[in-house]
C-alpha positions in Angstrom: 205.7 80.2 -93.3 208.6 82.0 -94.9 211.3 80.1 -96.8 213.7 79.7 -93.9 210.9 78.2 -91.9 210.2 75.3 -94.3 212.7 73.2 -92.5 215.0 73.8 -89.5 218.5 72.4 -88.9 219.3 72.0 -85.2 221.6 69.8 -83.2 218.9 67.1 -83.0 218.3 67.0 -86.8 221.8 68.0 -87.9 222.7 64.5 -89.2 219.1 63.3 -89.5 218.2 61.8 -92.9 215.9 64.1 -94.8 215.6 62.4 -98.3 216.2 59.1 -99.9 216.3 58.6 -103.7 217.9 55.5 -105.1 221.5 55.4 -103.8 221.4 59.0 -102.8 220.8 60.0 -99.2 221.1 63.5 -97.7 220.9 64.8 -94.2 219.2 68.0 -93.1 222.6 69.6 -92.8 223.4 68.7 -96.4 220.0 69.9 -97.6 220.7 73.3 -95.9 224.1 73.6 -97.6 222.7 72.5 -101.0 219.9 75.0 -100.8 222.3 77.8 -99.9 224.5 76.9 -102.8 221.5 76.8 -105.2 220.5 80.2 -103.9 223.7 81.7 -105.1 223.5 80.0 -108.5 220.0 81.3 -109.1 220.8 84.7 -107.8 223.6 85.1 -110.4 221.3 84.2 -113.2 218.3 86.5 -112.6 217.6 90.2 -112.3 213.9 90.3 -111.3 213.7 88.4 -108.0 210.0 88.2 -107.5 209.0 86.8 -111.0 207.8 83.2 -111.1 210.4 80.4 -111.4 209.3 77.5 -113.6 210.3 74.1 -112.2 210.4 71.1 -114.6 211.4 68.0 -112.7 210.7 64.4 -112.0 210.3 63.4 -108.3 213.9 63.7 -107.1 216.2 65.4 -104.6 217.2 68.0 -107.2 213.6 69.1 -107.2 213.4 69.4 -103.4 216.6 71.6 -103.3 215.5 73.7 -106.3 212.1 74.3 -104.8 213.5 75.4 -101.4 216.0 77.7 -103.1 213.8 79.3 -105.6 211.0 80.0 -103.2 213.4 82.4 -101.4 213.2 84.8 -104.4 209.7 84.6 -105.6 206.8 82.2 -106.5 207.7 78.8 -107.8 205.7 77.2 -110.6 206.2 73.4 -110.7 204.9 72.1 -114.0 203.9 68.6 -115.0 206.8 67.3 -117.1 204.5 65.1 -119.1 202.8 68.1 -120.7 203.7 69.2 -124.2 205.9 72.2 -124.5 203.1 74.2 -126.1 200.8 73.5 -123.2 203.3 74.6 -120.6 204.0 77.8 -122.6 200.3 78.5 -122.8 200.0 78.3 -119.0 203.1 80.2 -117.9 203.5 82.8 -120.7 201.1 85.4 -119.3 203.0 85.3 -115.9 206.4 86.4 -117.3 208.6 83.8 -115.6 212.2 84.7 -114.7 213.9 81.3 -115.4 213.3 77.6 -116.0 215.0 75.3 -113.6 215.1 71.6 -114.5 216.7 68.2 -114.1 218.6 66.2 -116.7 215.6 64.1 -117.5 213.7 67.1 -118.7 216.6 69.0 -120.3 215.3 68.8 -123.9 211.8 70.0 -123.0 213.2 72.9 -120.8 215.5 74.0 -123.6 212.7 73.9 -126.1 210.5 75.9 -123.8 213.3 78.4 -123.1 213.9 78.9 -126.8 210.2 79.6 -127.5 209.9 82.1 -124.6 213.4 83.6 -124.6 214.2 82.5 -121.0 217.4 81.4 -119.2 217.6 77.9 -118.0 219.5 76.2 -115.1 220.0 72.4 -114.9 220.2 71.1 -111.3 222.4 68.0 -111.1 222.7 66.4 -107.6 226.2 64.9 -108.2 227.5 68.3 -109.4 225.9 70.1 -106.5 227.3 67.7 -104.0 230.8 67.9 -105.5 230.7 71.8 -105.6 229.6 72.3 -102.1 232.1 71.7 -99.3 231.2 72.7 -95.8 228.7 75.5 -95.3 228.2 77.8 -98.3 226.6 81.1 -97.4 224.7 82.8 -100.2 224.5 86.5 -100.7 221.9 88.3 -98.6 218.6 88.4 -100.4 217.5 92.0 -101.0 213.8 92.6 -100.4 213.1 89.1 -99.0 209.5 87.8 -99.3 206.9 88.6 -96.6 204.0 86.4 -95.4 201.5 87.8 -97.9 203.7 87.5 -100.9 202.9 84.8 -103.4 205.1 81.7 -102.8 203.6 79.1 -105.1 201.6 79.2 -108.3 199.7 76.1 -109.5 197.0 75.7 -112.1 193.7 73.9 -112.0 193.1 71.0 -114.3 190.3 72.4 -116.5 188.3 70.3 -119.0 187.4 72.8 -121.7 188.5 76.2 -120.5 192.1 77.3 -120.1 193.4 76.3 -116.7 193.1 78.9 -113.9 196.3 80.0 -112.1 196.1 79.7 -108.3 198.5 81.9 -106.3 199.3 80.7 -102.8 201.1 82.9 -100.3 203.7 82.0 -97.7 200.9 82.5 -95.1 198.6 80.1 -97.0 201.3 77.4 -97.1 202.2 77.9 -93.4 198.6 77.4 -92.3 198.1 74.3 -94.4 201.4 72.7 -93.4 200.8 73.3 -89.7 197.3 71.9 -90.1 198.6 68.7 -91.6 201.5 68.2 -89.3 199.3 68.8 -86.2 196.4 66.5 -87.3 198.7 63.7 -88.4 201.0 64.0 -85.3 204.1 64.2 -87.6 207.6 64.4 -86.0 211.2 63.6 -86.8 210.7 59.9 -86.3 208.3 59.7 -89.2 209.3 58.4 -92.7 207.1 59.3 -95.5 207.0 57.2 -98.7 206.1 59.8 -101.4 203.4 58.5 -103.7 202.4 61.7 -105.4 203.8 63.9 -108.2 205.6 66.9 -106.7 204.1 69.3 -109.2 200.7 68.7 -107.5 199.4 70.4 -104.4 198.9 67.0 -102.7 202.5 66.0 -103.2 204.0 69.5 -102.6 202.2 70.3 -99.3 201.0 67.1 -97.7 203.9 64.9 -98.7 207.0 67.0 -99.2 206.7 70.2 -97.1 204.8 68.6 -94.2 207.6 66.1 -93.9 210.4 68.7 -94.1 208.6 71.0 -91.6 208.2 68.2 -89.1 211.8 67.0 -89.4 210.9 63.6 -90.9 212.4 61.6 -93.8 211.1 61.9 -97.3 211.5 58.7 -99.4 211.6 59.5 -103.1 211.5 56.3 -105.1 209.6 55.0 -108.0 206.7 52.9 -106.8 206.8 49.2 -107.7 203.2 48.1 -107.1 203.9 44.5 -107.8 206.7 44.4 -105.2 205.2 47.0 -102.9 205.4 44.8 -99.8 209.2 44.7 -100.2 209.4 48.5 -100.5 207.4 48.8 -97.2 209.7 46.4 -95.5 213.0 47.8 -96.8 212.3 51.5 -96.7 210.3 51.3 -93.4 207.9 54.2 -94.0 205.6 55.1 -91.1 203.0 56.7 -93.4 202.1 57.8 -96.9 199.4 59.8 -98.6 197.9 59.2 -102.0 194.7 59.3 -104.1 192.2 56.4 -104.0 193.4 54.9 -107.4 196.8 54.4 -105.9 195.4 52.9 -102.7 193.4 50.5 -104.9 196.6 49.3 -106.7 198.4 48.9 -103.5 195.6 46.9 -101.8 195.3 44.5 -104.7 199.1 44.0 -104.6 199.2 43.4 -100.9 196.3 40.9 -100.8 198.4 38.6 -103.0 201.0 38.2 -100.3 200.9 35.0 -98.2 201.7 37.1 -95.1 202.2 40.7 -94.3 204.7 41.5 -91.5 207.7 43.7 -90.5 205.9 46.8 -91.5 206.3 50.2 -89.7 203.2 51.9 -91.0 201.2 53.7 -88.3 198.6 55.2 -90.7 197.7 55.8 -94.4 196.2 59.1 -95.7 193.8 59.4 -98.6 192.9 62.7 -100.3 192.1 64.6 -103.5 189.1 62.4 -104.6 186.5 60.2 -102.8 187.7 57.0 -101.1 185.1 54.2 -101.2 183.8 52.8 -98.0 184.7 49.2 -99.1 188.3 50.0 -100.0 188.9 52.0 -96.8 187.6 49.1 -94.7 189.5 46.5 -96.6 192.8 48.3 -96.2 192.2 48.9 -92.5 191.4 45.3 -92.0 194.4 44.1 -94.0 197.0 46.3 -92.3 195.3 46.9 -89.0 196.1 50.7 -89.1 193.8 53.7 -89.7 193.1 55.0 -93.2 192.7 58.7 -92.7 190.4 60.3 -95.2 190.9 64.0 -95.8 189.5 66.7 -98.2 191.8 69.1 -100.0 192.1 71.3 -103.0 194.7 73.6 -104.6 192.8 76.8 -103.7 193.1 75.9 -100.0 196.8 75.1 -100.1 195.6 71.5 -99.9 194.0 70.3 -96.6 190.5 71.6 -95.8 189.2 68.9 -93.5 190.5 65.6 -92.1 189.6 62.7 -89.9 191.7 62.1 -86.8 194.7 59.8 -87.0 194.3 59.0 -83.3 190.6 59.0 -82.6 189.6 57.8 -86.0 186.6 59.4 -87.8 183.3 58.7 -89.4 183.0 56.3 -92.3 182.3 58.1 -95.6 183.2 61.5 -94.0 186.2 63.6 -94.9 186.4 64.8 -91.3 186.3 68.2 -89.6 188.2 71.5 -90.1 189.8 71.4 -86.7 189.2 75.1 -86.4 191.7 76.0 -89.2 189.1 76.7 -91.9 185.5 77.8 -91.7 183.1 75.7 -93.7 179.5 76.6 -94.6 177.0 74.8 -96.9 174.9 77.1 -99.2 171.8 76.6 -101.3 170.8 77.8 -104.8 170.1 81.3 -103.5 173.3 81.5 -101.5 171.4 80.9 -98.3 173.2 79.0 -95.5 171.8 75.5 -95.1 171.1 73.7 -91.9 172.7 70.5 -90.6 172.2 67.5 -92.8 171.0 69.4 -95.9 173.1 69.0 -99.1 174.4 72.1 -100.8 177.6 73.6 -102.1 180.6 73.5 -99.8 182.1 77.0 -99.2 185.3 77.7 -97.3 187.3 80.6 -95.7 190.5 80.6 -93.7 194.2 81.5 -93.5 195.1 78.7 -95.9 192.5 79.7 -98.5 193.7 81.8 -101.5 192.2 85.2 -102.3 191.5 84.7 -106.0 192.8 83.5 -109.4 195.5 85.4 -111.2 194.3 87.6 -114.1 190.8 86.2 -114.1 188.2 88.7 -112.7 185.3 86.8 -114.1 186.2 83.5 -112.4 186.8 85.4 -109.1 183.4 87.1 -109.3 181.8 83.7 -109.7 183.9 81.9 -107.2 183.3 83.9 -104.0 180.2 84.7 -101.9 180.4 86.7 -98.7 184.2 86.1 -98.5 183.8 82.3 -98.9 185.3 80.4 -101.8 182.8 78.2 -103.6 184.5 74.9 -104.0 182.0 73.4 -106.5 181.7 70.3 -104.3 178.4 69.2 -102.9 178.0 67.9 -99.4 176.5 68.4 -95.9 177.7 68.9 -92.3 176.4 66.6 -89.6 175.6 67.7 -86.0 179.3 67.0 -84.9 180.7 69.2 -87.7 181.8 66.3 -89.9 181.7 67.0 -93.6 180.2 64.5 -96.0 180.8 65.0 -99.8 178.1 63.8 -102.2 179.6 64.9 -105.5 180.6 67.8 -107.7 178.1 70.4 -108.8 179.3 70.3 -112.4 179.2 66.5 -112.4 175.5 66.2 -111.5 173.7 64.2 -114.1 170.4 65.7 -115.3 168.4 62.7 -116.5 165.1 64.0 -117.8 164.8 66.4 -114.8 166.1 64.0 -112.2 169.3 65.3 -110.6 171.6 62.4 -109.9 174.9 62.5 -108.0 177.2 60.0 -109.8 179.0 59.2 -106.5 175.9 57.5 -105.2 176.0 55.0 -108.0 179.8 54.6 -107.7 179.4 53.6 -104.0 176.8 50.9 -104.8 178.9 49.4 -107.6 182.1 49.3 -105.5 180.3 47.1 -102.9 180.0 44.3 -105.5 182.7 41.7 -104.7 183.6 41.2 -108.4 184.1 45.0 -109.1 187.5 46.5 -108.6 186.9 50.0 -110.0 183.8 51.8 -111.2 183.0 55.4 -112.3 179.7 56.9 -113.3 179.4 59.7 -115.8 176.9 61.5 -118.1 176.5 60.7 -121.8 174.3 62.8 -124.2 170.7 61.5 -124.7 168.3 62.7 -127.4 165.3 63.2 -125.2 166.6 63.0 -121.6 169.4 65.5 -122.0 171.8 63.2 -120.0 171.8 59.5 -119.6 173.9 57.5 -117.1 176.9 55.5 -118.1 179.3 53.5 -116.0 182.8 52.2 -116.6 183.7 49.0 -114.7 187.0 47.2 -114.1 186.4 43.8 -112.6 186.2 40.1 -112.9 185.7 38.6 -116.4 182.6 36.9 -115.1 180.7 40.2 -114.9 178.0 40.9 -117.4 175.4 43.6 -117.9 172.7 41.3 -116.6 174.7 40.7 -113.4 175.1 44.5 -112.9 171.5 45.3 -113.5 170.3 42.5 -111.3 172.6 43.8 -108.5 171.6 47.5 -108.9 167.9 46.8 -109.4 167.3 46.3 -105.7 169.6 49.1 -104.6 168.8 52.1 -106.8 165.7 53.9 -108.0 164.8 53.1 -111.6 165.8 56.5 -112.9 169.3 56.0 -111.4 170.0 52.8 -113.4 172.7 53.3 -116.1 171.7 53.2 -119.7 175.2 52.1 -120.7 177.7 49.8 -119.1 181.2 49.6 -120.3 183.6 46.9 -119.1 187.2 48.1 -119.5 190.7 47.0 -118.5 191.5 50.5 -117.2 189.7 53.7 -116.5 191.4 56.8 -118.0 193.1 58.9 -115.3 195.2 62.1 -115.1 198.8 62.2 -114.2 197.8 62.7 -110.5 195.5 59.6 -110.6 192.3 61.6 -110.8 189.3 60.7 -112.9 187.6 63.4 -114.9 184.0 62.3 -115.2 183.0 65.0 -117.7 185.7 63.9 -120.2 185.0 60.2 -120.1 182.3 60.3 -122.7 184.8 61.6 -125.2 186.9 58.4 -124.8 184.0 56.2 -125.8 183.8 54.6 -129.2 181.2 56.2 -131.4 177.8 54.5 -131.3 177.0 52.7 -134.6 173.5 51.8 -135.7 172.4 48.2 -135.8 172.2 46.1 -139.0 170.2 43.0 -138.0 166.7 42.4 -139.5 163.9 40.6 -137.6 164.2 36.8 -137.7 160.9 35.9 -136.0 157.4 37.1 -135.9 157.9 38.3 -132.3 160.9 40.3 -133.3 159.0 41.9 -136.2 156.1 42.8 -133.8 158.6 44.4 -131.3 160.3 46.3 -134.1 156.9 47.7 -135.2 156.1 48.6 -131.6 159.4 50.5 -131.0 159.1 52.3 -134.3 155.6 53.5 -133.3 156.5 54.4 -129.7 159.8 56.2 -130.6 158.4 57.7 -133.8 161.2 56.2 -136.0 160.9 54.8 -139.5 163.5 52.1 -139.3 164.9 50.1 -136.4 167.1 47.0 -136.4 166.9 44.3 -133.9 170.4 45.0 -132.5 169.7 48.7 -132.0 169.8 49.9 -128.3 166.5 51.3 -127.0 168.3 54.2 -125.2 170.5 55.0 -128.2 167.4 55.4 -130.2 166.1 58.0 -127.8 164.1 55.8 -125.5 163.4 57.0 -121.9 161.3 56.1 -118.9 158.1 57.5 -120.5 158.6 55.5 -123.8 159.6 52.5 -121.8 156.3 52.7 -119.8 154.4 52.8 -123.1 156.3 49.7 -124.2 155.5 47.9 -121.0 151.9 48.6 -121.5 152.1 47.3 -125.1 153.7 44.0 -123.9 151.0 43.6 -121.2 148.2 44.0 -123.6 149.6 41.9 -126.4 151.5 39.2 -124.5 150.0 39.3 -121.0 153.5 39.7 -119.6 154.3 42.2 -116.8 157.7 43.8 -117.4 159.6 45.3 -114.5 161.3 48.7 -115.0 164.8 47.0 -115.0 163.9 44.7 -117.8 164.5 47.3 -120.5 168.0 47.7 -119.2 168.7 44.0 -119.1 167.2 43.6 -122.6 167.7 46.9 -124.4 167.6 45.5 -128.0 164.7 43.8 -129.8 166.6 40.6 -130.0 167.2 40.4 -126.2 163.7 41.6 -125.4 162.2 38.9 -127.6 164.3 36.3 -125.8 163.1 37.7 -122.4 159.4 37.7 -123.4 159.7 34.2 -124.8 161.3 33.0 -121.6 158.5 34.6 -119.5 155.8 33.0 -121.7 157.4 29.6 -121.4 157.7 29.6 -117.6 154.6 31.5 -116.7 152.1 31.5 -119.6 148.9 33.5 -118.9 149.5 33.1 -115.2 147.9 36.4 -114.2 147.7 35.7 -110.5 151.5 35.0 -110.4 152.3 38.1 -112.3 150.0 40.3 -110.2 151.4 39.0 -107.0 154.9 39.5 -108.3 154.2 43.1 -109.3 152.5 43.9 -105.9 155.5 42.5 -104.1 157.9 44.5 -106.1 155.9 47.7 -105.6 155.8 47.2 -101.8 159.6 46.6 -101.8 160.2 49.9 -103.7 157.8 51.9 -101.5 159.6 50.5 -98.4 163.0 51.4 -100.0 162.1 55.0 -100.8 
């Protein structure tokens, strides 16, 4: 899809509304004129046509016009305006950009960046553009216009520790992805898309902006008011929107507060860029009586890889099929192709998939196998070709040799009626390597005991979290994504306890823990897992309790009572209600064992 194919002005769409932003409304004809005018402005400022063009904008019409104009000359590089100047410079400096184009809101940052890098700047102002353009404004003919395999868009991956990798996408990549999205979503000129995503992100650029323009629809660019979202749906009359699950979550909890929901024009909602929970998907569909289409996308594939059907629906927990646009294969540890239903790494190849990172031969060598891009995602294909994702390869938690997909724990937690958001992530452990931690946003009535009681019948013992954190909000990126691997860094540092034993039982338990964990000093408020405890040392402790107190502890008990103080309370409670009742204890243990055997 070359620049002049991104949107088409014909008699049918001549006066059709293309974009809404506050009080501003422009038609496809006006967009065409503005783009032509911007072309002439940029052309007068630059000498090297095919160098990258840095775009520094909020979500507005100026950005749409600047994007469509600059992409005629060379690759555009939309940047997150929330990044510090130094971070932007670090990302773009090696690519020798030609110019920085920006809006008034980001003028100071653009000027600072230009000063550091010795670049020209151009400020796009919609009012000025509208006043300067009268009638059709033909720009000068572009010398050496881009061809299909030229780079059209450069984005960068959101790395955690390493420098972000630059992803070059060609005009052909964009064309394939845009056509894929418009076809699978059945988009046309009657559709109105309420943009929910930042337009510096591949999700916002391709799925929201370019797919809307390509299909002749209307793009609504307004700041989202989650509290009054129902009024936005009723007044702007969108027929669809696409977003990440965290945004869907906010919208759902806003809408359920409404006494009634009517006068909506939505025909579907799309979710992509991170996993959507089964519970949230079903709740939204039930509330609005429209399909929630779950898709799978990434920057390296110009966004969409697979999707469920907007017409026929799809399979719950699946991210859909490729619809023949992209080839997907699942590979194992030795790069062997795995059969249906077997979990492995998802690899992709197709016309929308990029050919490699810029200036990064090491990453390229590691990222491709037999011409297929290794996504780093884990999943499997079913017999019908539907893709199911189970997690990220780098996010797998290695707890004492057990490989645990955090998404499995997320899915169980999110089924609890009092939990709104939950995320599972690894934390360092002295003897296990990794332990499991979870962050939960939910009802104030929640407690660790409630969570462990709930999970105890749903997860294997080794999958139970060692730490539970109740928070008001889970840290997210500018695009609404959650980085599991960085969550541990946001936690407060663990401090050792200070409480001394107050009873004979507490002193006995302290002595037992010190012996089992080979520690010289333990306080009664120290956490068993923070001290280096694991399933093996827990088993030793269970045996100690059985011998000395004739009490059978269940595997989950150490999670419910991870300190000496709480464990002493638990043992005292068990002694009070079932003193020396060996038959009751044995029957209980046998029942639990049979339940676990049946569950596995």
